[in-house]
DRENFIVEX-382080 format. One line per 10 residues: number of its first residue (from 0); their letters; for each residue x, y, z of N, C-alpha, C. Coordinates in steps of 0.02 Angstrom, whole numbers, padded with zeros to 5 digits, always signed. Example, Ala and Ser with C-alpha at 12.3 -4.5 7.8 and 13.67 -1.06 7.14 Angstrom:
0	AS	+00660 -00284 +00390 +00615 -00225 +00390 +00660 -00165 +00390 | +00642 -00112 +00354 +00684 -00053 +00357 +00645 +00002 +00394
***
This chain:
0	MNQTQFLEKQ	-00488 -03026 +02084 -00559 -03014 +02099 -00591 -02959 +02051 | -00651 -02980 +02024 -00680 -02928 +01985 -00741 -02897 +02028 | -00775 -02849 +01990 -00823 -02812 +02028 -00880 -02854 +02056 | -00902 -02903 +02012 -00963 -02949 +02034 -00938 -02993 +02092 | -00876 -03015 +02091 -00849 -03054 +02154 -00845 -03009 +02216 | -00823 -02948 +02205 -00812 -02907 +02260 -00889 -02891 +02289 | -00939 -02874 +02251 -00998 -02863 +02273 -01037 -02919 +02310 | -01022 -02981 +02279 -01047 -03042 +02309 -01017 -03053 +02380 | -00958 -03044 +02387 -00925 -03051 +02451 -00951 -02999 +02503 | -00954 -02937 +02481 -00976 -02884 +02519 -01048 -02898 +02550
10	SEIYNRLKDT	-01092 -02915 +02496 -01158 -02934 +02515 -01166 -02989 +02562 | -01128 -03039 +02558 -01124 -03094 +02604 -01112 -03072 +02674 | -01065 -03025 +02685 -01051 -02998 +02752 -01105 -02951 +02779 | -01125 -02904 +02729 -01189 -02866 +02751 -01248 -02906 +02774 | -01260 -02956 +02734 -01324 -02993 +02752 -01320 -03030 +02818 | -01251 -03052 +02836 -01242 -03084 +02904 -01255 -03029 +02960 | -01236 -02969 +02947 -01244 -02912 +02990 -01317 -02895 +03001 | -01358 -02911 +02946 -01432 -02891 +02953 -01462 -02939 +03004 | -01432 -02996 +03017 -01461 -03045 +03063 -01439 -03023 +03137 | -01483 -02994 +03178 -01465 -02965 +03243 -01479 -03014 +03296
20	RKIRAEGTEP	-01501 -03077 +03283 -01522 -03122 +03333 -01471 -03135 +03387 | -01407 -03139 +03371 -01355 -03153 +03420 -01344 -03096 +03473 | -01342 -03033 +03445 -01329 -02978 +03497 -01393 -02973 +03534 | -01450 -02980 +03508 -01517 -02973 +03550 -01519 -03024 +03599 | -01491 -03082 +03589 -01494 -03140 +03635 -01434 -03142 +03690 | -01376 -03111 +03667 -01316 -03117 +03710 -01281 -03055 +03733 | -01306 -03003 +03695 -01281 -02935 +03703 -01210 -02923 +03664 | -01174 -02871 +03684 -01115 -02856 +03647 -01055 -02895 +03675 | -01011 -02909 +03629 -00948 -02943 +03644 -00890 -02908 +03612 | -00861 -02859 +03643 -00804 -02820 +03614 -00749 -02863 +03588
30	RSLPQGGYLI	-00721 -02844 +03530 -00664 -02882 +03508 -00596 -02844 +03520 | -00550 -02885 +03537 -00482 -02861 +03555 -00458 -02825 +03485 | -00431 -02769 +03488 -00406 -02737 +03427 -00333 -02714 +03431 | -00293 -02720 +03378 -00228 -02694 +03377 -00224 -02621 +03396 | -00175 -02598 +03432 -00175 -02530 +03450 -00159 -02479 +03402 | -00127 -02501 +03346 -00110 -02458 +03291 -00087 -02490 +03227 | -00081 -02448 +03178 -00055 -02469 +03111 -00059 -02415 +03058 | -00037 -02432 +03002 -00039 -02377 +02947 -00107 -02389 +02913 | -00134 -02336 +02882 -00197 -02333 +02855 -00196 -02293 +02785 | -00223 -02325 +02731 -00242 -02282 +02670 -00318 -02287 +02664
40	MFRHSLDTAV	-00346 -02226 +02661 -00419 -02221 +02660 -00451 -02172 +02617 | -00516 -02182 +02599 -00551 -02129 +02561 -00585 -02082 +02614 | -00582 -02019 +02599 -00609 -01978 +02651 -00676 -01941 +02617 | -00727 -01935 +02650 -00794 -01914 +02627 -00799 -01836 +02638 | -00845 -01808 +02608 -00858 -01737 +02614 -00877 -01722 +02686 | -00860 -01658 +02706 -00874 -01635 +02778 -00946 -01647 +02798 | -00996 -01634 +02755 -01062 -01644 +02772 -01075 -01718 +02787 | -01052 -01767 +02755 -01054 -01834 +02768 -01022 -01854 +02832 | -00959 -01831 +02838 -00924 -01850 +02901 -00952 -01825 +02965 | -00986 -01759 +02959 -01017 -01731 +03017 -01081 -01772 +03033
50	AVERFSRRIA	-01119 -01794 +02986 -01180 -01829 +02996 -01163 -01892 +03030 | -01112 -01928 +03007 -01090 -01988 +03044 -01069 -01975 +03113 | -01029 -01925 +03122 -01009 -01909 +03192 -01062 -01900 +03238 | -01118 -01861 +03213 -01170 -01845 +03263 -01210 -01906 +03285 | -01222 -01949 +03240 -01262 -02009 +03263 -01211 -02059 +03297 | -01150 -02062 +03279 -01099 -02102 +03319 -01096 -02089 +03388 | -01099 -02020 +03403 -01096 -01996 +03469 -01162 -02012 +03507 | -01219 -02013 +03469 -01279 -02036 +03504 -01278 -02109 +03517 | -01252 -02146 +03483 -01242 -02216 +03495 -01200 -02225 +03555 | -01147 -02189 +03567 -01101 -02193 +03622 -01131 -02175 +03688
60	CVVPSIAYDA	-01189 -02134 +03685 -01220 -02112 +03739 -01268 -02169 +03774 | -01284 -02216 +03726 -01331 -02272 +03751 -01296 -02338 +03757 | -01238 -02343 +03729 -01197 -02408 +03739 -01130 -02390 +03739 | -01086 -02413 +03789 -01014 -02404 +03795 -00979 -02416 +03728 | -00949 -02371 +03698 -00923 -02383 +03632 -00874 -02327 +03613 | -00827 -02342 +03565 -00786 -02287 +03538 -00827 -02253 +03477 | -00836 -02186 +03481 -00867 -02147 +03433 -00821 -02126 +03384 | -00838 -02121 +03321 -00794 -02093 +03272 -00816 -02023 +03258 | -00769 -01969 +03256 -00785 -01903 +03245 -00770 -01887 +03170 | -00785 -01826 +03152 -00780 -01804 +03080 -00704 -01816 +03054
70	ETVHTSISDY	-00655 -01807 +03099 -00588 -01814 +03077 -00566 -01893 +03073 | -00603 -01936 +03101 -00585 -02010 +03095 -00635 -02051 +03046 | -00691 -02019 +03026 -00735 -02056 +02979 -00700 -02068 +02915 | -00706 -02127 +02886 -00667 -02142 +02829 -00697 -02207 +02798 | -00673 -02226 +02739 -00688 -02291 +02715 -00622 -02321 +02693 | -00601 -02372 +02717 -00534 -02401 +02715 -00524 -02428 +02646 | -00462 -02412 +02622 -00432 -02445 +02559 -00393 -02502 +02585 | -00347 -02492 +02629 -00307 -02546 +02658 -00274 -02526 +02720 | -00251 -02572 +02764 -00208 -02554 +02821 -00144 -02597 +02816 | -00097 -02586 +02860 -00031 -02619 +02855 +00002 -02609 +02925
80	MLSDDFKVDK	+00035 -02673 +02939 +00082 -02677 +02994 +00044 -02664 +03058 | -00019 -02694 +03064 -00058 -02684 +03126 -00021 -02716 +03185 | -00021 -02681 +03242 +00022 -02707 +03298 -00006 -02677 +03369 | +00008 -02718 +03417 -00015 -02697 +03482 +00043 -02647 +03512 | +00099 -02642 +03474 +00154 -02600 +03496 +00175 -02559 +03439 | +00125 -02523 +03406 +00146 -02489 +03342 +00186 -02426 +03351 | +00238 -02423 +03312 +00279 -02360 +03306 +00285 -02341 +03232 | +00273 -02278 +03218 +00271 -02255 +03153 +00341 -02244 +03127 | +00346 -02264 +03062 +00410 -02257 +03025 +00402 -02216 +02970 | +00434 -02157 +02969 +00421 -02107 +02913 +00438 -02136 +02839
90	EILEKLGRAA	+00486 -02178 +02842 +00500 -02205 +02770 +00443 -02252 +02745 | +00418 -02293 +02793 +00359 -02330 +02770 +00295 -02287 +02752 | +00288 -02239 +02788 +00236 -02188 +02775 +00245 -02155 +02705 | +00306 -02138 +02693 +00315 -02114 +02621 +00304 -02158 +02569 | +00324 -02227 +02581 +00312 -02278 +02529 +00240 -02285 +02518 | +00195 -02282 +02571 +00129 -02292 +02562 +00094 -02225 +02524 | +00131 -02167 +02543 +00108 -02107 +02506 +00121 -02118 +02425 | +00177 -02143 +02415 +00191 -02152 +02341 +00144 -02202 +02309 | +00123 -02253 +02344 +00075 -02302 +02323 +00005 -02266 +02308 | -00011 -02223 +02352 -00079 -02192 +02345 -00073 -02141 +02288
100	NSIKNQPSPV	-00015 -02108 +02279 -00008 -02060 +02232 -00015 -02093 +02156 | -00013 -02150 +02151 -00022 -02183 +02086 -00086 -02171 +02062 | -00137 -02147 +02099 -00207 -02135 +02074 -00221 -02059 +02074 | -00171 -02020 +02078 -00180 -01950 +02081 -00224 -01922 +02018 | -00273 -01882 +02035 -00318 -01845 +01983 -00361 -01898 +01950 | -00372 -01956 +01982 -00423 -02005 +01954 -00496 -01980 +01974 | -00546 -02000 +01937 -00609 -01984 +01958 -00625 -02016 +02026 | -00669 -01988 +02062 -00691 -02012 +02132 -00737 -02070 +02114 | -00734 -02119 +02162 -00786 -02172 +02158 -00852 -02151 +02185 | -00904 -02185 +02163 -00970 -02166 +02186 -00990 -02223 +02235
110	IEYSSADYPN	-01014 -02198 +02301 -01034 -02248 +02350 -01104 -02232 +02371 | -01147 -02278 +02370 -01222 -02270 +02387 -01231 -02296 +02456 | -01247 -02248 +02510 -01253 -02268 +02578 -01326 -02273 +02596 | -01372 -02270 +02551 -01446 -02276 +02564 -01479 -02320 +02510 | -01449 -02374 +02497 -01469 -02419 +02443 -01533 -02456 +02461 | -01573 -02476 +02412 -01634 -02513 +02424 -01620 -02576 +02464 | -01566 -02618 +02452 -01552 -02678 +02490 -01523 -02657 +02564 | -01492 -02605 +02571 -01458 -02589 +02635 -01479 -02515 +02653 | -01533 -02504 +02675 -01548 -02432 +02685 -01528 -02411 +02760 | -01521 -02460 +02799 -01509 -02438 +02873 -01434 -02459 +02892
120	WLYNQNSVII	-01412 -02431 +02950 -01348 -02449 +02985 -01354 -02517 +03002 | -01292 -02552 +03005 -01293 -02627 +03028 -01250 -02631 +03085 | -01258 -02682 +03127 -01216 -02693 +03190 -01216 -02766 +03203 | -01161 -02788 +03241 -01157 -02855 +03270 -01133 -02850 +03344 | -01100 -02893 +03367 -01081 -02893 +03441 -01022 -02848 +03451 | -00986 -02822 +03406 -00930 -02787 +03423 -00929 -02714 +03386 | -00968 -02701 +03335 -00962 -02638 +03301 -01031 -02617 +03268 | -01026 -02557 +03242 -01085 -02529 +03203 -01050 -02504 +03137 | -01083 -02518 +03084 -01054 -02489 +03014 -01115 -02458 +02978 | -01097 -02424 +02931 -01145 -02402 +02876 -01126 -02439 +02809
130	PGIPDGQFLG	-01174 -02482 +02786 -01159 -02517 +02724 -01158 -02472 +02661 | -01107 -02481 +02619 -01103 -02441 +02561 -01099 -02487 +02499 | -01134 -02465 +02446 -01125 -02503 +02380 -01087 -02460 +02335 | -01031 -02482 +02311 -00985 -02440 +02269 -00995 -02453 +02197 | -00970 -02413 +02157 -00972 -02427 +02084 -00899 -02453 +02067 | -00888 -02472 +02008 -00829 -02509 +01985 -00768 -02469 +02003 | -00773 -02400 +02003 -00715 -02359 +02009 -00683 -02372 +02079 | -00723 -02391 +02131 -00697 -02401 +02198 -00649 -02462 +02200 | -00667 -02517 +02166 -00625 -02574 +02167 -00564 -02556 +02124 | -00575 -02526 +02063 -00522 -02504 +02025 -00463 -02465 +02056
140	LTKMVVDGAK	-00485 -02419 +02094 -00438 -02376 +02129 -00399 -02411 +02182 | -00440 -02453 +02224 -00403 -02491 +02272 -00344 -02541 +02242 | -00367 -02565 +02187 -00322 -02614 +02157 -00259 -02572 +02132 | -00268 -02511 +02110 -00210 -02472 +02091 -00164 -02455 +02149 | -00190 -02441 +02205 -00154 -02429 +02270 -00119 -02494 +02283 | -00150 -02548 +02286 -00114 -02613 +02304 -00058 -02630 +02253 | -00070 -02616 +02188 -00016 -02628 +02145 +00044 -02575 +02154 | +00024 -02517 +02171 +00078 -02462 +02185 +00119 -02485 +02245 | +00083 -02513 +02299 +00117 -02538 +02357 +00167 -02592 +02338 | +00147 -02645 +02292 +00192 -02695 +02274 +00255 -02667 +02243
150	QEGMELRLPW	+00249 -02617 +02208 +00310 -02587 +02178 +00355 -02552 +02231 | +00332 -02544 +02288 +00369 -02518 +02346 +00389 -02569 +02394 | +00370 -02638 +02373 +00395 -02691 +02411 +00346 -02704 +02470 | +00284 -02686 +02461 +00236 -02697 +02520 +00174 -02729 +02491 | +00150 -02779 +02530 +00088 -02822 +02512 +00031 -02786 +02551 | -00012 -02756 +02521 -00078 -02734 +02548 -00134 -02776 +02531 | -00186 -02783 +02573 -00241 -02817 +02559 -00299 -02773 +02537 | -00340 -02799 +02491 -00401 -02758 +02464 -00449 -02758 +02519 | -00492 -02705 +02521 -00548 -02700 +02570 -00598 -02748 +02558 | -00639 -02770 +02605 -00693 -02820 +02594 -00762 -02784 +02573
160	GAHITTNRFT	-00757 -02715 +02586 -00820 -02676 +02570 -00809 -02604 +02570 | -00862 -02568 +02554 -00859 -02488 +02552 -00892 -02466 +02613 | -00892 -02492 +02666 -00930 -02467 +02720 -00891 -02421 +02764 | -00925 -02381 +02807 -00904 -02339 +02856 -00907 -02366 +02926 | -00858 -02376 +02964 -00864 -02398 +03031 -00879 -02338 +03076 | -00934 -02342 +03122 -00951 -02284 +03155 -00935 -02289 +03233 | -00942 -02355 +03259 -00933 -02365 +03326 -00902 -02434 +03342 | -00859 -02438 +03394 -00836 -02509 +03417 -00852 -02513 +03491 | -00891 -02563 +03506 -00909 -02572 +03578 -00846 -02586 +03626 | -00849 -02557 +03684 -00793 -02564 +03724 -00800 -02605 +03786
170	QKTSPNELKD	-00861 -02630 +03799 -00873 -02672 +03857 -00932 -02717 +03848 | -00934 -02772 +03881 -00989 -02820 +03869 -01054 -02783 +03905 | -01105 -02788 +03860 -01166 -02759 +03878 -01226 -02808 +03874 | -01262 -02817 +03917 -01321 -02866 +03918 -01376 -02838 +03870 | -01413 -02890 +03842 -01472 -02873 +03794 -01516 -02822 +03828 | -01526 -02830 +03892 -01579 -02785 +03926 -01550 -02714 +03931 | -01484 -02704 +03935 -01453 -02644 +03939 -01448 -02608 +03864 | -01463 -02647 +03812 -01459 -02626 +03746 -01530 -02598 +03720 | -01577 -02598 +03757 -01641 -02581 +03736 -01647 -02516 +03698 | -01615 -02467 +03734 -01614 -02396 +03700 -01570 -02398 +03638
180	FFKLMNKAPR	-01519 -02441 +03633 -01482 -02445 +03572 -01521 -02468 +03522 | -01558 -02521 +03529 -01595 -02559 +03477 -01651 -02502 +03452 | -01675 -02460 +03488 -01729 -02419 +03475 -01694 -02359 +03437 | -01640 -02337 +03456 -01604 -02284 +03424 -01582 -02302 +03351 | -01561 -02365 +03339 -01540 -02383 +03277 -01596 -02378 +03223 | -01654 -02380 +03248 -01708 -02367 +03199 -01714 -02296 +03175 | -01679 -02254 +03206 -01681 -02183 +03187 -01615 -02159 +03152 | -01571 -02207 +03134 -01505 -02189 +03103 -01521 -02151 +03034 | -01484 -02099 +03024 -01496 -02054 +02959 -01469 -02098 +02904 | -01503 -02081 +02847 -01481 -02105 +02778 -01437 -02056 +02748
190	LGTSFPIFID	-01371 -02081 +02728 -01327 -02036 +02708 -01330 -02018 +02634 | -01358 -02066 +02591 -01367 -02052 +02520 -01302 -02070 +02489 | -01285 -02034 +02433 -01227 -02048 +02389 -01167 -02007 +02410 | -01114 -02040 +02416 -01047 -02007 +02437 -01003 -02010 +02375 | -00969 -01956 +02361 -00913 -01948 +02312 -00846 -01927 +02349 | -00810 -01980 +02375 -00751 -01967 +02414 -00708 -01914 +02384 | -00685 -01864 +02419 -00649 -01811 +02391 -00575 -01812 +02380 | -00544 -01857 +02430 -00472 -01869 +02423 -00453 -01934 +02461 | -00394 -01948 +02456 -00368 -02009 +02491 -00311 -01987 +02539 | -00321 -02011 +02598 -00270 -01997 +02650 -00228 -02049 +02668
200	VGYFNFSPAG	-00160 -02040 +02680 -00115 -02088 +02709 -00092 -02067 +02778 | -00097 -02114 +02826 -00078 -02100 +02891 -00067 -02163 +02937 | -00088 -02155 +03000 -00085 -02210 +03041 -00135 -02195 +03096 | -00151 -02250 +03128 -00205 -02246 +03184 -00186 -02277 +03243 | -00215 -02257 +03300 -00204 -02283 +03365 -00265 -02288 +03401 | -00285 -02345 +03431 -00342 -02350 +03480 -00309 -02346 +03546 | -00348 -02308 +03589 -00319 -02293 +03660 -00380 -02276 +03701 | -00373 -02268 +03768 -00426 -02250 +03815 -00462 -02185 +03789 | -00422 -02142 +03751 -00454 -02079 +03731 -00495 -02093 +03666 | -00492 -02153 +03636 -00535 -02162 +03581 -00496 -02191 +03520
210	FIIEVAKDLR	-00527 -02175 +03458 -00495 -02191 +03399 -00459 -02125 +03370 | -00395 -02128 +03359 -00359 -02071 +03333 -00323 -02083 +03274 | -00331 -02043 +03214 -00302 -02051 +03157 -00252 -01985 +03147 | -00188 -02004 +03130 -00139 -01949 +03110 -00129 -01956 +03041 | -00139 -01902 +03004 -00141 -01898 +02928 -00080 -01861 +02906 | -00042 -01891 +02861 +00010 -01849 +02832 -00013 -01807 +02777 | -00028 -01743 +02792 -00059 -01701 +02747 -00022 -01690 +02685 | +00045 -01697 +02690 +00085 -01683 +02624 +00079 -01742 +02578 | +00048 -01797 +02601 +00037 -01861 +02561 -00031 -01869 +02533 | -00080 -01818 +02546 -00141 -01819 +02528 -00158 -01819 +02452
220	VKLR	-00201 -01864 +02429 -00204 -01870 +02359 -00281 -01847 +02339 | -00281 -01801 +02292 -00346 -01770 +02273 -00379 -01805 +02225 | -00447 -01822 +02222 -00479 -01854 +02173 -00521 -01801 +02137 | -00547 -01817 +02074 -00583 -01766 +02041 -00653 -01796 +02020
***
């Protein structure tokens, strides 16, 4: 996949999300999610992560949903071994760390979160995201991680986009009950340009407590 193909696929998904007729007619329809798995992710600056957290929590106040806080805000590079009965394996985590380390000291990608085509946050019947338009470095780095994983005997998938997930709906909610949500989404902040500062390797768990990410700090990869 080249940069043009990546952006075309991403735009196709974003454009589907811009069509809100289904959620406005039928309400939310939460999707069953795996309880856990490994995760390699770009991490944004604290200012960006806090801005996302604040509005994510406002969304959760008007519609039942999992909110993402500053510790869990990320843009995925890839996930691995998703499972309803996930158990972390230190050896696998270390292999993923070595795969991520293949891009150590590489320049940070540039991701625009307030583009002319996608200035607003997007949502469908199961989640809310912030659409991002990345430069070619984003795809290049993700490919390097995937190639590094192959050398460790693991097959990772490329991300479909450079978005940030902010909320996942947790129960079916009628269109009438979503009136405040629809109004609120018109007030979503514009994040502007992000230069992810590092890559984290870890694992995640969905639970009644929300979305939790455990990061292996010793495997963190610094970008420049």
